[in-house]
DSSP file (Angstrom, degrees, kcal/mol; ACC not computed):
  #  RESIDUE AA STRUCTURE BP1 BP2  ACC     N-H-->O    O-->H-N    N-H-->O    O-->H-N    TCO  KAPPA ALPHA  PHI   PSI    X-CA   Y-CA   Z-CA
    1    1 A M              0   0    0      0, 0.0    26,-0.3     0, 0.0    70,-0.1   0.000 360.0 360.0 360.0 137.9   -3.5   82.5  -37.2
    2    2 A A        -     0   0    0     70,-0.1    70,-0.1     1,-0.1    24,-0.1  -0.430 360.0 -95.4 -86.1 159.8   -0.8   85.0  -36.6
    3    3 A P        -     0   0    0      0, 0.0     2,-0.4     0, 0.0    22,-0.2  -0.072  26.9-138.2 -61.9 166.1    2.3   84.3  -34.4
    4    4 A I  E     -A   24   0A   0     20,-2.2    20,-3.3    69,-0.1     2,-0.4  -0.998  18.7-164.4-129.2 134.1    2.6   85.3  -30.7
    5    5 A T  E     -A   23   0A   0     -2,-0.4     2,-0.4    18,-0.2    18,-0.2  -0.958   6.9-169.2-125.9 137.2    5.9   86.7  -29.5
    6    6 A V  E     -A   22   0A   0     16,-3.0    16,-2.1    -2,-0.4     2,-0.7  -0.993  18.6-141.0-124.2 125.6    7.2   87.1  -25.9
    7    7 A I  E     +A   21   0A   0     -2,-0.4    14,-0.3    14,-0.2     3,-0.1  -0.775  26.5 177.9 -80.2 115.2   10.2   89.2  -24.9
    8    8 A E  E     +     0   0A   0     12,-1.8     2,-0.3    -2,-0.7    13,-0.2   0.927  53.0   9.5 -92.7 -47.6   11.8   87.0  -22.2
    9    9 A T  E     -A   20   0A   0     11,-1.9    11,-2.1     2,-0.0     2,-0.4  -0.950  46.1-165.9-136.9 153.9   15.0   88.7  -21.1
   10   10 A V  E     -A   19   0A   0     -2,-0.3     2,-0.5     9,-0.2     9,-0.2  -0.972  19.1-173.5-135.3 118.8   16.8   92.0  -21.6
   11   11 A E  E     -A   18   0A   0      7,-2.5     7,-3.0    -2,-0.4     2,-0.5  -0.975  21.3-134.4-125.5 127.7   20.5   91.9  -20.4
   12   12 A N  E     +A   17   0A   0     -2,-0.5     5,-0.2     5,-0.2    -2,-0.0  -0.653  36.4 166.4 -75.9 117.1   22.8   94.9  -20.3
   13   13 A T  E >   -A   16   0A   0      3,-2.2     3,-1.5    -2,-0.5    43,-0.0  -0.894  51.6-103.7-128.5 164.6   26.2   93.9  -21.8
   14   14 A P  T 3  S+     0   0    0      0, 0.0    42,-0.1     0, 0.0     3,-0.1   0.809 122.3  51.3 -56.6 -27.1   29.2   96.0  -22.9
   15   15 A Q  T 3  S-     0   0    0      1,-0.3     2,-0.3    40,-0.1    41,-0.2   0.698 125.6 -83.5 -81.0 -18.7   28.2   95.5  -26.5
   16   16 A G  E <   -A   13   0A   0     -3,-1.5    -3,-2.2    39,-0.1     2,-0.6  -0.945  69.6 -29.0 143.6-169.2   24.6   96.6  -26.0
   17   17 A L  E     -AB  12  54A   0     37,-3.1    37,-3.0    -2,-0.3     2,-0.7  -0.777  52.0-149.4 -88.0 119.3   21.2   95.2  -24.8
   18   18 A R  E     -AB  11  53A   0     -7,-3.0    -7,-2.5    -2,-0.6     2,-0.5  -0.798  17.9-167.7 -87.5 115.0   21.0   91.5  -25.4
   19   19 A V  E     -AB  10  52A   0     33,-2.7    33,-2.5    -2,-0.7     2,-0.3  -0.921   6.6-178.0-114.5 127.2   17.3   90.8  -26.0
   20   20 A S  E     +AB   9  51A   0    -11,-2.1   -11,-1.9    -2,-0.5   -12,-1.8  -0.922  11.8 143.6-124.8 150.1   16.0   87.3  -26.1
   21   21 A G  E     -AB   7  50A   0     29,-2.3    29,-2.1    -2,-0.3     2,-0.3  -0.892  36.1-113.7-163.6-171.7   12.5   86.0  -26.6
   22   22 A V  E     -AB   6  49A   0    -16,-2.1   -16,-3.0    -2,-0.3     2,-0.4  -0.998  15.3-158.2-144.4 140.6   10.3   83.3  -28.1
   23   23 A T  E     -AB   5  48A   0     25,-2.5    25,-2.5    -2,-0.3     2,-0.4  -0.988   8.9-160.8-126.6 133.8    7.8   83.3  -30.9
   24   24 A F  E     +AB   4  47A   0    -20,-3.3   -20,-2.2    -2,-0.4     2,-0.3  -0.872  18.4 157.2-111.8 140.9    5.0   80.7  -31.3
   25   25 A D        -     0   0    0     21,-2.2     3,-0.5    -2,-0.4   -23,-0.1  -0.916  42.0-133.1-161.1 139.2    3.0   79.9  -34.4
   26   26 A D  S    S+     0   0    0     -2,-0.3    -1,-0.1     1,-0.2    21,-0.1   0.839 112.8  39.2 -61.7 -32.3    1.0   76.8  -35.5
   27   27 A R  S    S-     0   0    0    -26,-0.3    -1,-0.2    19,-0.1    18,-0.2   0.589 127.5 -95.3 -93.8 -11.0    2.7   76.9  -39.0
   28   28 A G        -     0   0    0     -3,-0.5    40,-0.8    18,-0.2    -2,-0.1   0.504  36.2-102.3  97.5 118.7    6.1   77.9  -37.6
   29   29 A P  E     -C   67   0B   0      0, 0.0    38,-0.3     0, 0.0    14,-0.1  -0.365  31.9-177.3 -67.1 143.9    7.3   81.4  -37.4
   30   30 A V  E     +     0   0B   0     36,-2.6    11,-1.8     1,-0.3     2,-0.3   0.607  65.7  29.9-116.4 -14.4    9.8   82.5  -40.2
   31   31 A Q  E     -CD  66  40B   0     35,-1.8    35,-2.5     9,-0.2     2,-0.4  -0.999  53.5-167.4-148.3 144.3   10.5   86.0  -39.1
   32   32 A V  E     -CD  65  39B   0      7,-2.2     7,-4.0    -2,-0.3     2,-0.5  -0.996  11.4-155.4-127.4 135.8   10.7   88.1  -36.0
   33   33 A D  E     -CD  64  38B   0     31,-3.3    31,-2.0    -2,-0.4     2,-0.5  -0.951  12.7-179.3-112.5 122.3   11.0   91.9  -36.1
   34   34 A V  E >  S-CD  63  37B   0      3,-2.6     3,-2.6    -2,-0.5    29,-0.2  -0.971  76.0 -27.4-125.3 117.8   12.6   93.5  -33.0
   35   35 A N  T 3  S-     0   0    0     27,-2.6     3,-0.1    -2,-0.5    28,-0.1   0.788 126.3 -49.4  43.5  37.0   12.8   97.3  -33.1
   36   36 A G  T 3  S+     0   0    0      1,-0.3     2,-0.6    26,-0.2    -1,-0.3   0.293 111.0 122.5  90.3  -6.8   12.8   97.2  -37.0
   37   37 A Q  E <   -D   34   0B   0     -3,-2.6    -3,-2.6     1,-0.0     2,-0.7  -0.782  57.7-141.4 -85.5 120.3   15.6   94.6  -37.1
   38   38 A E  E     -D   33   0B   0     -2,-0.6     2,-0.5    -5,-0.2    -5,-0.2  -0.732  15.0-165.1 -84.1 116.3   14.4   91.5  -39.1
   39   39 A L  E     -D   32   0B   0     -7,-4.0    -7,-2.2    -2,-0.7     2,-0.4  -0.866  12.3-140.5-103.6 126.9   15.6   88.3  -37.6
   40   40 A T  E     -D   31   0B   0     -2,-0.5     2,-0.5    -9,-0.2    -9,-0.2  -0.731  14.7-143.7 -85.0 138.7   15.3   85.2  -39.8
   41   41 A V        +     0   0    0    -11,-1.8     9,-0.1    -2,-0.4     7,-0.0  -0.897  20.7 179.4-104.1 123.0   14.2   82.1  -37.9
   42   42 A D        +     0   0    0     -2,-0.5     2,-0.3     2,-0.1    -1,-0.1   0.311  46.4 108.6-109.0   6.6   15.7   78.9  -39.0
   43   43 A E        -     0   0    0    -14,-0.1     2,-0.3     6,-0.1    -2,-0.1  -0.641  60.8-137.9 -85.3 142.5   14.1   76.6  -36.5
   44   44 A N        +     0   0    0     -2,-0.3     3,-0.2   -16,-0.0   -16,-0.1  -0.706  62.2  47.1 -90.9 150.6   11.4   74.1  -37.6
   45   45 A G  S    S-     0   0    0     -2,-0.3    -2,-0.0   -18,-0.2   -18,-0.0  -0.483 102.6 -61.0 108.5 176.9    8.3   73.6  -35.5
   46   46 A P  S    S+     0   0    0      0, 0.0   -21,-2.2     0, 0.0     2,-0.4   0.498 112.9  65.7 -80.6  -7.4    5.7   75.9  -33.7
   47   47 A V  E     -B   24   0A   0     -3,-0.2     2,-0.4   -23,-0.2   -23,-0.2  -0.972  55.6-179.6-127.1 130.4    8.4   77.5  -31.4
   48   48 A A  E     -B   23   0A   0    -25,-2.5   -25,-2.5    -2,-0.4     2,-0.4  -0.983  11.9-156.7-125.8 120.1   11.4   79.8  -32.3
   49   49 A N  E     -B   22   0A   0     -2,-0.4     2,-0.3   -27,-0.2   -27,-0.2  -0.800  20.4-176.4 -94.2 142.1   13.8   81.2  -29.8
   50   50 A W  E     -B   21   0A   0    -29,-2.1   -29,-2.3    -2,-0.4     2,-0.3  -0.928  17.5-169.7-135.8 157.2   15.6   84.3  -30.8
   51   51 A T  E     +B   20   0A   0     -2,-0.3     2,-0.3   -31,-0.2   -31,-0.2  -0.985  12.9 169.0-147.9 137.5   18.3   86.7  -29.5
   52   52 A T  E     -B   19   0A   0    -33,-2.5   -33,-2.7    -2,-0.3     2,-0.5  -0.909  29.2-122.5-141.7 168.1   19.4   90.0  -30.9
   53   53 A L  E     -B   18   0A   0     -2,-0.3   -35,-0.2   -35,-0.2   -37,-0.0  -0.964  25.9-173.3-117.0 129.7   21.6   93.0  -29.8
   54   54 A L  E     -B   17   0A   0    -37,-3.0   -37,-3.1    -2,-0.5     3,-0.1  -0.882  33.9 -89.1-118.5 156.3   20.2   96.5  -29.5
   55   55 A P    >   -     0   0    0      0, 0.0     3,-1.5     0, 0.0   -39,-0.1  -0.200  46.5 -98.0 -59.3 147.4   22.0   99.8  -28.8
   56   56 A Q  T 3  S+     0   0    0      1,-0.2     3,-0.1   -41,-0.2   -44,-0.0  -0.310 110.4  39.1 -56.0 149.8   22.6  101.0  -25.2
   57   57 A G  T 3  S+     0   0    0      1,-0.3    -1,-0.2    -3,-0.1     2,-0.2   0.373  75.1 148.0  87.4  -6.3   20.0  103.6  -24.2
   58   58 A T    <   +     0   0    0     -3,-1.5    -1,-0.3     1,-0.2     3,-0.1  -0.454  21.0 179.8 -59.1 127.9   17.1  101.8  -26.0
   59   59 A S        +     0   0    0      1,-0.2    22,-3.2    -2,-0.2     2,-0.4   0.669  62.7  43.9-107.0 -21.2   14.1  102.6  -23.9
   60   60 A K  E     - E   0  80B   0     20,-0.2     2,-0.5     2,-0.0    -1,-0.2  -0.993  61.3-169.4-130.1 129.9   11.3  100.7  -25.8
   61   61 A I  E     - E   0  79B   0     18,-2.5    18,-2.5    -2,-0.4     2,-0.4  -0.974   5.5-177.7-117.1 126.4   11.6   97.2  -27.2
   62   62 A S  E     + E   0  78B   0     -2,-0.5   -27,-2.6    16,-0.2     2,-0.4  -0.994   2.8 179.8-125.5 131.7    8.9   95.9  -29.6
   63   63 A A  E     +CE  34  77B   0     14,-2.2    14,-2.0    -2,-0.4     2,-0.3  -0.997   7.0 160.9-136.2 130.2    9.0   92.4  -30.9
   64   64 A G  E     -C   33   0B   0    -31,-2.0   -31,-3.3    -2,-0.4     2,-0.3  -0.969  22.7-133.9-147.5 158.9    6.5   90.7  -33.3
   65   65 A G  E     -C   32   0B   0     -2,-0.3     8,-2.6   -33,-0.2     2,-0.4  -0.745   6.0-159.1-121.0 161.5    6.5   87.7  -35.6
   66   66 A R  E     -CF  31  72B   0    -35,-2.5   -36,-2.6    -2,-0.3   -35,-1.8  -0.998  14.0-149.4-135.3 137.2    5.4   86.7  -39.2
   67   67 A D  E >   -C   29   0B   0      4,-1.9     3,-2.2    -2,-0.4   -39,-0.0  -0.516  35.3 -93.9-102.6 177.2    4.7   83.2  -40.4
   68   68 A D  T 3  S+     0   0    0    -40,-0.8    -1,-0.0     1,-0.3   -40,-0.0   0.642 122.0  59.2 -64.3 -15.8    5.2   81.7  -43.9
   69   69 A A  T 3  S-     0   0    0      2,-0.1    -1,-0.3     0, 0.0    -3,-0.0   0.479 121.0-106.1 -88.4  -2.1    1.6   82.4  -44.9
   70   70 A G    <   +     0   0    0     -3,-2.2     2,-0.4     1,-0.3    -2,-0.1   0.451  67.6 151.8  94.1  -0.7    2.2   86.2  -44.3
   71   71 A N        -     0   0    0    -70,-0.1    -4,-1.9     1,-0.0     2,-0.4  -0.515  28.3-160.7 -68.2 120.8    0.3   86.4  -41.1
   72   72 A R  B     -F   66   0B   0     -2,-0.4    -6,-0.2    -6,-0.2     2,-0.1  -0.850  26.0-103.2-110.7 141.6    1.8   89.2  -39.0
   73   73 A E        -     0   0    0     -8,-2.6   -69,-0.1    -2,-0.4    -1,-0.0  -0.393  26.4-156.4 -63.9 128.5    1.3   89.6  -35.3
   74   74 A R  S    S+     0   0    0      1,-0.3    -1,-0.2   -71,-0.2   -10,-0.0   0.811  85.3  34.6 -78.1 -33.2   -1.2   92.5  -34.7
   75   75 A T  S    S-     0   0    0      3,-0.0    -1,-0.3     2,-0.0     3,-0.1  -0.803  82.0-159.0-124.1  88.4   -0.1   93.4  -31.2
   76   76 A P        -     0   0    0      0, 0.0     2,-0.4     0, 0.0   -12,-0.2  -0.293  32.1 -96.6 -62.8 151.3    3.7   92.9  -30.8
   77   77 A H  E     -E   63   0B   0    -14,-2.0   -14,-2.2   -72,-0.1     2,-0.4  -0.561  44.6-164.2 -69.7 125.1    5.1   92.5  -27.4
   78   78 A V  E     -E   62   0B   0     -2,-0.4     2,-0.5   -16,-0.2   -16,-0.2  -0.961  11.4-174.6-120.9 132.4    6.4   95.8  -26.0
   79   79 A R  E     -E   61   0B   0    -18,-2.5   -18,-2.5    -2,-0.4     2,-0.5  -0.983  12.1-152.6-121.9 129.2    8.7   96.3  -23.1
   80   80 A M  E     -E   60   0B   0     -2,-0.5     2,-0.4   -20,-0.2   -20,-0.2  -0.852  13.7-151.8 -98.7 134.3    9.6   99.7  -21.7
   81   81 A L        -     0   0    0    -22,-3.2     2,-0.4    -2,-0.5    -2,-0.0  -0.841   3.9-145.2-108.4 142.0   12.9  100.0  -20.0
   82   82 A E        -     0   0    0     -2,-0.4     2,-0.6     2,-0.0    -2,-0.0  -0.841  13.0-130.1-101.6 144.1   13.7  102.5  -17.2
   83   83 A S        -     0   0    0     -2,-0.4     2,-0.5   -26,-0.1   -24,-0.0  -0.828  28.8-170.8 -92.1 122.2   17.1  104.1  -16.7
   84   84 A V        -     0   0    0     -2,-0.6     2,-0.4     2,-0.0    -2,-0.0  -0.968   6.3-174.0-117.9 130.4   18.1  103.7  -13.1
   85   85 A S        -     0   0    0     -2,-0.5     2,-0.5     2,-0.0    -2,-0.0  -0.975   8.4-156.5-120.1 140.6   21.0  105.5  -11.7
   86   86 A I        -     0   0    0     -2,-0.4     2,-0.4     2,-0.0    -2,-0.0  -0.956  10.9-174.4-121.7 129.9   22.3  104.9   -8.2
   87   87 A T        -     0   0    0     -2,-0.5     2,-0.5     2,-0.0    -2,-0.0  -0.918  19.3-133.5-122.6 148.0   24.3  107.5   -6.5
   88   88 A R        -     0   0    0     -2,-0.4     2,-0.3     0, 0.0    -2,-0.0  -0.869  20.5-161.7 -98.6 129.2   26.0  107.3   -3.1
   89   89 A S        -     0   0    0     -2,-0.5     2,-0.1     1,-0.0    -2,-0.0  -0.843  24.9-106.0-110.4 150.1   25.6  110.2   -0.8
   90   90 A K        -     0   0    0     -2,-0.3     3,-0.1     1,-0.1    -1,-0.0  -0.470  38.3-113.3 -74.7 147.7   27.8  111.0    2.2
   91   91 A M        -     0   0    0     -2,-0.1    -1,-0.1     1,-0.1     6,-0.0  -0.582  39.6 -99.7 -73.6 136.3   26.1  110.3    5.6
   92   92 A P    >   -     0   0    0      0, 0.0     3,-1.3     0, 0.0    -1,-0.1  -0.287  32.0-118.4 -56.7 149.4   25.4  113.4    7.5
   93   93 A E  T 3  S+     0   0    0      1,-0.3    -2,-0.1    -3,-0.1     0, 0.0   0.766 112.5  55.1 -66.6 -25.0   28.1  114.0   10.2
   94   94 A H  T 3  S+     0   0    0      2,-0.0    -1,-0.3     0, 0.0     2,-0.2   0.579  95.6  85.5 -80.5 -10.5   25.7  113.8   13.1
   95   95 A A    <   -     0   0    0     -3,-1.3     2,-0.3     0, 0.0    -4,-0.0  -0.543  61.1-165.5 -86.6 153.1   24.4  110.3   11.9
   96   96 A H        -     0   0    0     -2,-0.2     2,-0.1     0, 0.0    -2,-0.0  -0.989  25.8-102.3-137.0 151.9   26.2  107.1   12.8
   97   97 A A        -     0   0    0     -2,-0.3     2,-0.5     1,-0.1     0, 0.0  -0.418  32.1-132.7 -71.3 146.3   26.0  103.6   11.4
   98   98 A V        -     0   0    0     -2,-0.1     2,-0.2     2,-0.0    -1,-0.1  -0.874  19.6-156.3-101.6 126.7   24.0  101.1   13.4
   99   99 A S    >   -     0   0    0     -2,-0.5     3,-1.4     1,-0.1     0, 0.0  -0.549  31.0-108.9 -95.8 168.6   25.6   97.7   14.1
  100  100 A A  T 3  S+     0   0    0      1,-0.3    -1,-0.1    -2,-0.2    -2,-0.0   0.662 116.0  62.5 -63.9 -20.8   23.9   94.5   14.9
  101  101 A E  T 3         0   0    0      1,-0.2    -1,-0.3     0, 0.0    -3,-0.0   0.592 360.0 360.0 -88.3 -10.4   25.2   94.7   18.4
  102  102 A E    <         0   0    0     -3,-1.4    -1,-0.2     0, 0.0    -2,-0.1   0.507 360.0 360.0 -86.1 360.0   23.3   98.0   19.3
């Protein structure tokens, strides 16, 4: 049976995107591939937690596992990231702020 991988968190840091997840396998996962980066898993047992750093601007993250029998995950977990920019605009001169007292 092939491993199952879940991307749990994506955190924006000054160094890049810190991506963390978990991979499950009945034989124990030995490797996780995140956007082409091969992470070696040194945990024993059916569950492996992992973390890696990806470059800023990454818009698609794909993570999948492989066990020691060579079984590779057929459908890696994929997360699409959206770039959100927030801009402040000036309030029109004829508008006024409403206070809680009004």
